[in-house]
DSSP file (Angstrom, degrees, kcal/mol; ACC not computed):
  #  RESIDUE AA STRUCTURE BP1 BP2  ACC     N-H-->O    O-->H-N    N-H-->O    O-->H-N    TCO  KAPPA ALPHA  PHI   PSI    X-CA   Y-CA   Z-CA
    1    1 A M              0   0    0      0, 0.0     2,-0.1     0, 0.0     5,-0.0   0.000 360.0 360.0 360.0 131.8   44.4   20.5  -62.5
    2    2 A G    >   -     0   0    0      1,-0.1     3,-0.7     0, 0.0     0, 0.0  -0.220 360.0 -91.1 -87.0-175.3   44.3   23.6  -60.5
    3    3 A Y  T 3  S+     0   0    0      1,-0.2    -1,-0.1    -2,-0.1     0, 0.0   0.901 125.6  39.2 -65.7 -41.0   46.3   24.4  -57.4
    4    4 A G  T 3  S+     0   0    0      1,-0.1     2,-1.1     2,-0.0    -1,-0.2   0.366  90.4 103.7 -91.8   6.9   43.8   23.1  -55.0
    5    5 A D    <   +     0   0    0     -3,-0.7     3,-0.2     1,-0.2    -1,-0.1  -0.725  27.2 145.0 -96.4  94.9   42.8   20.1  -57.1
    6    6 A N    >   +     0   0    0     -2,-1.1     3,-0.9     1,-0.1     6,-0.3   0.164  40.7 102.7-111.4  18.7   44.4   17.0  -55.5
    7    7 A R  T 3  S+     0   0    0      1,-0.2    -1,-0.1     5,-0.1    -2,-0.1   0.737  81.0  49.1 -73.6 -21.0   41.6   14.6  -56.3
    8    8 A H  T 3  S+     0   0    0     -3,-0.2    -1,-0.2     4,-0.1    -2,-0.1   0.228  82.0 114.6-106.9  14.7   43.4   13.0  -59.2
    9    9 A T  S <> S-     0   0    0     -3,-0.9     4,-2.5     1,-0.1     5,-0.2  -0.482  79.5-111.8 -78.7 156.5   46.7   12.3  -57.6
   10   10 A P  H  > S+     0   0    0      0, 0.0     4,-2.4     0, 0.0     5,-0.2   0.875 117.7  54.4 -55.9 -38.4   47.8    8.7  -57.2
   11   11 A K  H  > S+     0   0    0      1,-0.2     4,-2.3     2,-0.2     5,-0.1   0.927 110.3  44.9 -62.6 -44.5   47.5    9.0  -53.4
   12   12 A M  H  > S+     0   0    0     -6,-0.3     4,-2.7     2,-0.2    -1,-0.2   0.868 111.2  53.3 -69.8 -35.4   43.9   10.3  -53.6
   13   13 A R  H  X S+     0   0    0     -4,-2.5     4,-2.5     2,-0.2     5,-0.2   0.921 110.2  48.7 -61.4 -42.6   43.0    7.6  -56.2
   14   14 A Q  H  X S+     0   0    0     -4,-2.4     4,-2.3    -5,-0.2    -2,-0.2   0.918 111.8  48.6 -62.8 -44.2   44.4    5.0  -53.8
   15   15 A R  H  X S+     0   0    0     -4,-2.3     4,-2.7     2,-0.2    -2,-0.2   0.912 111.9  49.2 -63.3 -42.7   42.4    6.5  -50.9
   16   16 A R  H  X S+     0   0    0     -4,-2.7     4,-2.4     2,-0.2    -2,-0.2   0.921 112.1  46.9 -64.8 -43.1   39.2    6.6  -52.8
   17   17 A S  H  X S+     0   0    0     -4,-2.5     4,-2.2     2,-0.2    -1,-0.2   0.891 113.0  50.3 -66.8 -36.4   39.5    3.0  -54.0
   18   18 A R  H  X S+     0   0    0     -4,-2.3     4,-2.6    -5,-0.2    -2,-0.2   0.918 110.9  49.0 -64.7 -43.5   40.4    1.9  -50.5
   19   19 A N  H  X S+     0   0    0     -4,-2.7     4,-2.6     1,-0.2    -2,-0.2   0.891 110.5  50.8 -63.5 -39.2   37.3    3.8  -49.1
   20   20 A K  H  X S+     0   0    0     -4,-2.4     4,-2.4     2,-0.2    -1,-0.2   0.912 110.7  49.3 -63.6 -41.9   35.1    2.2  -51.8
   21   21 A L  H  X S+     0   0    0     -4,-2.2     4,-2.5     2,-0.2    -2,-0.2   0.935 112.0  47.5 -62.2 -47.3   36.4   -1.3  -50.8
   22   22 A I  H  X S+     0   0    0     -4,-2.6     4,-2.5     1,-0.2    -2,-0.2   0.912 112.5  49.4 -61.5 -43.4   35.8   -0.7  -47.1
   23   23 A A  H  X S+     0   0    0     -4,-2.6     4,-2.4     1,-0.2    -1,-0.2   0.901 110.7  50.5 -62.9 -40.8   32.3    0.6  -47.8
   24   24 A R  H  X S+     0   0    0     -4,-2.4     4,-2.4     1,-0.2    -2,-0.2   0.915 111.2  48.2 -63.0 -43.5   31.6   -2.4  -50.0
   25   25 A L  H  X S+     0   0    0     -4,-2.5     4,-2.7     2,-0.2    -2,-0.2   0.898 111.1  50.5 -64.2 -40.8   32.8   -4.8  -47.3
   26   26 A K  H  X S+     0   0    0     -4,-2.5     4,-2.4     2,-0.2    -2,-0.2   0.907 110.8  49.0 -64.7 -41.3   30.7   -3.0  -44.6
   27   27 A R  H  X S+     0   0    0     -4,-2.4     4,-2.2     2,-0.2    -2,-0.2   0.930 113.2  47.0 -62.0 -44.9   27.6   -3.2  -46.8
   28   28 A K  H  X S+     0   0    0     -4,-2.4     4,-2.6     1,-0.2    -2,-0.2   0.904 111.8  50.8 -63.7 -42.1   28.2   -6.9  -47.4
   29   29 A A  H  X S+     0   0    0     -4,-2.7     4,-2.5     1,-0.2    -1,-0.2   0.903 110.7  48.7 -63.4 -41.7   28.8   -7.6  -43.7
   30   30 A A  H  X S+     0   0    0     -4,-2.4     4,-2.3     2,-0.2    -1,-0.2   0.896 111.8  49.9 -64.9 -39.7   25.6   -5.8  -42.7
   31   31 A E  H  X S+     0   0    0     -4,-2.2     4,-2.2     2,-0.2    -2,-0.2   0.925 112.4  46.4 -64.6 -44.8   23.7   -7.8  -45.3
   32   32 A V  H  X S+     0   0    0     -4,-2.6     4,-2.7     2,-0.2    -2,-0.2   0.902 111.8  51.8 -64.3 -41.5   25.1  -11.1  -44.1
   33   33 A K  H  X S+     0   0    0     -4,-2.5     4,-2.4     1,-0.2    -2,-0.2   0.916 110.5  47.9 -62.3 -43.7   24.5  -10.2  -40.4
   34   34 A A  H  X S+     0   0    0     -4,-2.3     4,-2.4     2,-0.2    -1,-0.2   0.894 111.8  50.5 -64.3 -39.9   20.8   -9.3  -41.2
   35   35 A T  H  X S+     0   0    0     -4,-2.2     4,-2.6     2,-0.2    -2,-0.2   0.926 111.1  47.9 -63.7 -45.1   20.4  -12.6  -43.1
   36   36 A R  H  X S+     0   0    0     -4,-2.7     4,-2.7     1,-0.2    -2,-0.2   0.908 111.7  50.2 -62.6 -41.7   21.9  -14.6  -40.3
   37   37 A L  H  X S+     0   0    0     -4,-2.4     4,-2.4     2,-0.2    -1,-0.2   0.916 111.4  48.2 -63.0 -43.0   19.6  -12.8  -37.8
   38   38 A A  H  X S+     0   0    0     -4,-2.4     4,-2.2     2,-0.2    -2,-0.2   0.908 112.8  48.3 -63.8 -42.1   16.5  -13.5  -39.9
   39   39 A N  H  X S+     0   0    0     -4,-2.6     4,-2.5     2,-0.2    -2,-0.2   0.903 110.8  51.1 -64.7 -40.5   17.5  -17.2  -40.3
   40   40 A K  H  X S+     0   0    0     -4,-2.7     4,-2.3     1,-0.2    -2,-0.2   0.921 111.7  46.7 -63.3 -44.2   18.1  -17.5  -36.5
   41   41 A Q  H  X S+     0   0    0     -4,-2.4     4,-2.3     1,-0.2    -1,-0.2   0.881 111.7  51.9 -65.1 -37.8   14.7  -16.0  -35.7
   42   42 A Q  H  X S+     0   0    0     -4,-2.2     4,-2.2     2,-0.2    -2,-0.2   0.907 110.1  48.1 -65.8 -42.0   13.0  -18.3  -38.3
   43   43 A V  H  X S+     0   0    0     -4,-2.5     4,-2.6     2,-0.2     5,-0.2   0.906 111.8  50.0 -65.4 -41.7   14.6  -21.4  -36.8
   44   44 A Q  H  X S+     0   0    0     -4,-2.3     4,-2.2     1,-0.2    -2,-0.2   0.903 110.8  49.6 -63.2 -40.9   13.6  -20.4  -33.3
   45   45 A A  H  X S+     0   0    0     -4,-2.3     4,-1.8     2,-0.2    -2,-0.2   0.907 112.5  47.4 -65.0 -41.7   10.0  -19.8  -34.5
   46   46 A E  H  X S+     0   0    0     -4,-2.2     4,-1.3     1,-0.2    -2,-0.2   0.920 113.7  46.2 -66.8 -43.7    9.9  -23.2  -36.2
   47   47 A S  H  X S+     0   0    0     -4,-2.6     4,-0.9     1,-0.2    -1,-0.2   0.850 112.0  52.6 -69.4 -32.3   11.3  -25.0  -33.3
   48   48 A G  H  < S+     0   0    0     -4,-2.2    -1,-0.2    -5,-0.2    -2,-0.2   0.858 109.0  48.6 -69.6 -35.3    9.0  -23.2  -30.9
   49   49 A S  H  < S+     0   0    0     -4,-1.8    -1,-0.2     1,-0.2    -2,-0.2   0.763 107.9  54.9 -77.9 -23.9    5.9  -24.1  -32.9
   50   50 A K  H  < S+     0   0    0     -4,-1.3     2,-0.4    -5,-0.1    -1,-0.2   0.739  85.7  96.3 -80.4 -23.2    6.8  -27.8  -33.1
   51   51 A K     <  +     0   0    0     -4,-0.9     2,-0.4    -3,-0.1    -4,-0.0  -0.534  48.5 170.5 -74.2 125.1    7.2  -28.3  -29.4
   52   52 A T        -     0   0    0     -2,-0.4     2,-0.3     2,-0.0    -3,-0.0  -1.000  29.8-128.2-133.2 135.2    4.0  -29.7  -27.8
   53   53 A K        -     0   0    0     -2,-0.4     2,-0.4     1,-0.0    -2,-0.0  -0.634  19.9-150.3 -82.8 137.2    3.9  -30.9  -24.2
   54   54 A T        -     0   0    0     -2,-0.3     2,-0.3     0, 0.0    -1,-0.0  -0.889  17.4-120.4-107.5 138.6    2.4  -34.3  -23.7
   55   55 A K        -     0   0    0     -2,-0.4     2,-0.5     1,-0.1     0, 0.0  -0.550  22.1-129.4 -76.6 137.7    0.6  -35.2  -20.5
   56   56 A K        -     0   0    0     -2,-0.3     2,-0.4     2,-0.0    -1,-0.1  -0.747  21.7-146.6 -85.6 131.0    2.0  -38.0  -18.5
   57   57 A T        -     0   0    0     -2,-0.5     2,-0.5     1,-0.0    -1,-0.0  -0.799  14.4-120.8-100.1 140.7   -0.6  -40.6  -17.6
   58   58 A D        -     0   0    0     -2,-0.4     2,-0.7     2,-0.0    -1,-0.0  -0.660  23.9-164.5 -80.8 124.6   -0.4  -42.5  -14.4
   59   59 A K              0   0    0     -2,-0.5    -1,-0.0     1,-0.2    -2,-0.0  -0.928 360.0 360.0-107.0 113.1   -0.2  -46.2  -14.8
   60   60 A G              0   0    0     -2,-0.7    -1,-0.2     0, 0.0    -2,-0.0   0.469 360.0 360.0 155.8 360.0   -0.9  -48.0  -11.7
């Protein structure tokens, strides 16, 4: 290790592993959010296509 090389100190190792963890969580959260959004749109599309209006007939 040189004078300016602090990448391998315990503190920097801790910071790097913490940053990796945070990045992993953010990626997972974005993936889950996109999946939920896609599922929500799919459900709306299915429910919209099933709805059909029926005409009311006058009895009388």
